[in-house]
BAFIKE-21053 format. One record per residue (C-alpha): residue number from 1; residue in one letter; x, y, z. Coordinates in Angstrom, 1 decimal, m for minus. Layout:
BEGIN
NUM, a, X, Y, Z
...
***
This chain:
BEGIN
1, m, 45.5, m70.5, 3.3
2, m, 43.0, m73.2, 2.2
3, k, 43.7, m72.3, m1.4
4, k, 47.4, m72.8, m0.9
5, l, 46.9, m76.1, 0.8
6, f, 44.5, m77.4, m1.9
7, a, 47.0, m76.3, m4.5
8, e, 49.7, m78.3, m2.8
9, f, 47.3, m81.3, m2.4
10, f, 46.4, m81.3, m6.1
11, g, 49.9, m80.6, m7.3
12, t, 51.3, m83.5, m5.3
13, f, 48.4, m85.7, m6.5
14, w, 49.3, m84.8, m10.1
15, l, 53.0, m85.6, m9.5
16, v, 52.4, m89.0, m7.9
17, f, 49.5, m90.0, m10.3
18, g, 51.4, m88.9, m13.4
19, g, 54.9, m89.9, m12.4
20, c, 54.2, m93.1, m10.6
21, g, 51.3, m93.8, m12.9
22, s, 53.7, m93.8, m15.9
23, a, 55.9, m96.4, m14.1
24, v, 53.0, m98.6, m13.0
25, l, 50.8, m98.4, m16.1
26, a, 53.1, m97.6, m19.1
27, a, 56.7, m98.3, m18.4
28, g, 56.5, m102.1, m18.9
29, f, 53.7, m102.3, m21.3
30, p, 54.5, m104.9, m24.0
31, e, 56.1, m103.4, m27.1
32, l, 54.8, m99.9, m26.2
33, g, 56.5, m99.4, m22.8
34, i, 58.0, m96.0, m22.3
35, g, 60.9, m97.3, m20.2
36, f, 62.8, m95.4, m17.5
37, v, 63.5, m92.5, m19.8
38, g, 59.8, m92.0, m20.3
39, v, 59.1, m92.2, m16.6
40, s, 61.9, m89.6, m15.9
41, l, 60.2, m87.3, m18.4
42, a, 56.8, m87.9, m16.9
43, f, 58.0, m86.8, m13.4
44, g, 59.5, m83.7, m14.9
45, l, 56.4, m82.9, m16.8
46, t, 54.1, m83.2, m13.8
47, v, 56.1, m80.7, m11.9
48, m, 56.4, m78.3, m14.8
49, t, 52.7, m78.3, m15.6
50, m, 51.5, m77.9, m12.0
51, a, 54.1, m75.2, m11.3
52, y, 52.6, m73.2, m14.1
53, a, 49.0, m74.1, m13.1
54, v, 49.1, m73.5, m9.3
55, g, 52.6, m72.2, m8.6
56, g, 51.2, m68.7, m8.3
57, i, 48.8, m69.9, m5.5
58, s, 51.0, m72.0, m3.2
59, g, 54.5, m71.6, m4.6
60, g, 54.3, m75.0, m6.2
61, h, 56.3, m77.1, m3.8
62, f, 54.6, m80.6, m4.0
63, n, 57.3, m82.0, m1.9
64, p, 58.0, m81.8, 1.9
65, a, 61.8, m81.6, 1.2
66, v, 61.3, m78.6, m1.1
67, s, 59.1, m76.9, 1.5
68, l, 61.8, m77.4, 4.2
69, g, 64.6, m76.1, 1.9
70, l, 62.6, m73.0, 0.9
71, a, 61.9, m72.3, 4.6
72, i, 65.7, m72.6, 5.3
73, g, 66.3, m70.4, 2.3
74, n, 64.0, m67.7, 3.7
75, r, 61.6, m68.1, 0.8
76, f, 58.8, m69.7, 2.8
77, s, 57.1, m69.3, 6.2
78, w, 58.1, m71.8, 8.9
79, g, 54.6, m71.5, 10.2
80, e, 53.1, m73.0, 7.0
81, l, 55.6, m75.9, 6.9
82, a, 53.5, m78.4, 8.8
83, p, 50.2, m77.7, 7.0
84, y, 52.0, m78.0, 3.6
85, w, 53.5, m81.3, 4.6
86, v, 50.0, m82.6, 5.6
87, a, 48.5, m81.5, 2.3
88, q, 51.4, m83.0, 0.3
89, v, 51.2, m86.4, 1.9
90, l, 47.4, m86.5, 1.7
91, g, 47.6, m85.6, m2.0
92, s, 50.1, m88.4, m2.5
93, f, 47.9, m91.0, m0.8
94, v, 44.8, m90.1, m2.8
95, a, 46.9, m90.3, m6.0
96, a, 48.3, m93.7, m5.0
97, g, 44.9, m95.0, m4.1
98, t, 43.4, m93.8, m7.4
99, l, 46.3, m95.4, m9.3
100, f, 45.8, m98.7, m7.5
101, l, 42.1, m98.8, m8.3
102, i, 43.0, m98.3, m12.0
103, a, 45.9, m100.7, m12.1
104, s, 44.0, m103.4, m10.4
105, g, 41.4, m103.4, m13.1
106, t, 43.3, m106.1, m15.1
107, p, 42.8, m109.8, m14.4
108, d, 46.5, m110.5, m14.0
109, f, 47.3, m107.5, m11.8
110, s, 50.1, m107.7, m9.3
111, a, 51.1, m104.6, m7.4
112, g, 54.8, m105.7, m7.1
113, g, 56.9, m102.7, m6.2
114, f, 54.2, m100.3, m7.3
115, a, 56.8, m97.6, m8.2
116, s, 58.1, m97.6, m4.6
117, n, 61.6, m96.7, m3.6
118, g, 64.2, m98.9, m2.0
119, y, 67.8, m100.1, m1.5
120, g, 69.4, m103.5, m1.3
121, d, 67.0, m106.1, m2.6
122, l, 64.5, m103.3, m3.4
123, s, 66.9, m101.2, m5.5
124, p, 66.4, m101.7, m9.2
125, g, 70.2, m102.1, m9.6
126, g, 70.8, m103.8, m6.2
127, y, 72.5, m100.7, m4.7
128, s, 73.4, m100.6, m1.0
129, m, 71.8, m98.5, 1.7
130, a, 74.9, m96.2, 1.7
131, s, 74.6, m95.7, m2.1
132, a, 70.9, m94.8, m1.7
133, l, 71.5, m92.4, 1.1
134, i, 74.3, m90.6, m0.7
135, i, 72.5, m90.2, m4.0
136, e, 69.2, m89.0, m2.4
137, i, 71.1, m86.4, m0.4
138, v, 73.2, m85.2, m3.3
139, l, 70.3, m85.0, m5.8
140, t, 67.9, m83.3, m3.4
141, a, 70.6, m80.8, m2.5
142, g, 71.1, m80.1, m6.2
143, f, 67.4, m79.9, m6.8
144, l, 67.0, m77.2, m4.1
145, i, 69.9, m75.2, m5.6
146, v, 68.2, m75.3, m9.0
147, i, 64.9, m74.2, m7.4
148, l, 66.4, m71.4, m5.4
149, g, 68.4, m70.2, m8.4
150, a, 65.6, m70.5, m11.0
151, t, 63.2, m68.5, m8.8
152, s, 65.8, m65.9, m7.8
153, p, 64.8, m62.3, m8.7
154, k, 67.8, m62.1, m11.0
155, a, 66.8, m65.2, m13.0
156, p, 64.9, m64.8, m16.3
157, a, 61.2, m64.4, m15.4
158, g, 58.7, m67.2, m16.4
159, f, 61.2, m70.0, m17.0
160, a, 61.5, m71.4, m13.5
161, p, 59.0, m74.3, m14.0
162, i, 60.9, m75.4, m17.1
163, a, 64.3, m75.4, m15.3
164, i, 62.8, m77.2, m12.3
165, g, 60.9, m79.8, m14.4
166, l, 64.0, m80.5, m16.5
167, a, 66.1, m80.8, m13.3
168, l, 63.7, m83.4, m11.9
169, t, 63.8, m85.3, m15.2
170, l, 67.6, m85.4, m15.0
171, i, 67.5, m86.5, m11.4
172, h, 65.3, m89.5, m12.4
173, l, 67.6, m90.4, m15.3
174, i, 70.5, m90.6, m12.9
175, s, 68.9, m92.4, m9.9
176, i, 66.1, m94.7, m11.1
177, p, 68.6, m97.6, m11.2
178, v, 69.8, m96.8, m7.6
179, t, 66.6, m96.1, m5.6
180, n, 63.9, m95.8, m8.2
181, t, 64.2, m92.1, m7.4
182, s, 62.6, m90.3, m4.5
183, v, 63.9, m86.8, m3.6
184, n, 60.3, m86.4, m2.3
185, p, 59.1, m88.0, 1.0
186, a, 55.4, m87.7, 0.1
187, r, 55.9, m89.5, m3.2
188, s, 57.7, m92.3, m1.5
189, t, 55.3, m92.7, 1.4
190, s, 52.0, m93.4, m0.3
191, v, 53.1, m96.0, m2.9
192, a, 55.1, m97.9, m0.3
193, f, 51.9, m99.0, 1.4
194, y, 50.5, m100.4, m1.8
195, a, 53.7, m102.3, m2.8
196, e, 54.0, m106.0, m2.3
197, t, 57.5, m105.6, m1.0
198, a, 59.3, m104.5, 2.2
199, a, 59.2, m100.9, 1.0
200, v, 57.5, m99.5, 4.2
201, p, 60.4, m100.5, 6.6
202, q, 62.8, m98.7, 4.2
203, l, 60.7, m95.4, 4.2
204, w, 62.9, m93.8, 6.9
205, l, 65.7, m93.3, 4.3
206, f, 63.4, m91.6, 1.9
207, w, 62.4, m89.1, 4.5
208, v, 65.8, m88.6, 6.1
209, a, 67.9, m88.3, 3.0
210, p, 65.7, m85.8, 1.0
211, l, 65.1, m83.6, 4.1
212, l, 68.8, m83.6, 4.8
213, g, 69.7, m82.9, 1.2
214, a, 67.2, m80.1, 1.0
215, a, 68.7, m78.5, 4.1
216, i, 72.2, m78.8, 2.6
217, g, 71.2, m77.4, m0.7
218, a, 69.4, m74.4, 0.9
219, l, 72.4, m73.6, 3.1
220, v, 74.8, m73.9, 0.1
221, w, 72.6, m71.4, m1.8
222, k, 72.4, m69.0, 1.1
223, v, 76.0, m69.0, 2.1
224, l, 77.9, m69.5, m1.2
225, l, 75.6, m68.6, m4.1
226, a, 72.9, m66.2, m3.3
227, s, 73.3, m62.5, m4.0
228, d, 71.0, m59.8, m2.5
229, e, 67.5, m61.3, m2.7
230, s, 65.6, m58.5, m0.9
231, g, 63.3, m58.1, m3.8
232, d, 62.3, m61.8, m3.8
233, s, 58.5, m62.5, m3.7
234, g, 59.0, m65.5, m1.5
235, a, 57.2, m67.8, m4.0
236, s, 58.7, m70.8, m5.7
237, e, 57.7, m73.5, m8.1
238, s, 58.8, m77.1, m7.6
239, d, 58.5, m81.0, m7.0
***
């Protein structure tokens, strides 16, 4: 069990450090900034690389919403859900703290939003709370359907991390202007505490919407899409 939890800790660390780090350190760099397309790709690459690296140990969730959806989809033990959530949140906080130490090494450093999520005044495009709630639910539901489908026994073996990583890239390309993209409560929580904005009071949405979306996605897969999965190993790779 400890190996599983450390795999989730390190995988979530990598996701937050790589994904949020690309936004904080590289996205707005003069003349060489990677922009939101580069940030989207960075998030997808973090999940894909860690799914291949440690997915065989823990299933490669790196996301409390994914763990919940996999439990609802009968791919994950309910008894391991709480320990996975703790490991994921801790990994996220260590990543955010490490990123803050690096980013604050410049004389003109300002944390600003620090890659946090938000709606209203904290939305990159000024989108409302309702818009943020809907898009986070819909995209997390779609993400779970991709994960459950890509890791199904009938899916081509070995390609799940690629499909899941590309799905997360697509999700960011769609929703960075709306919420700066969460679909992951752990990712949202840690950076909010380093932001110089009102990101913390808005955190509730970035727990409620991804968890609800994950539950919806898992139920849609179970009821409408899944075939006989009796041969499933129970493992999955994801964000």
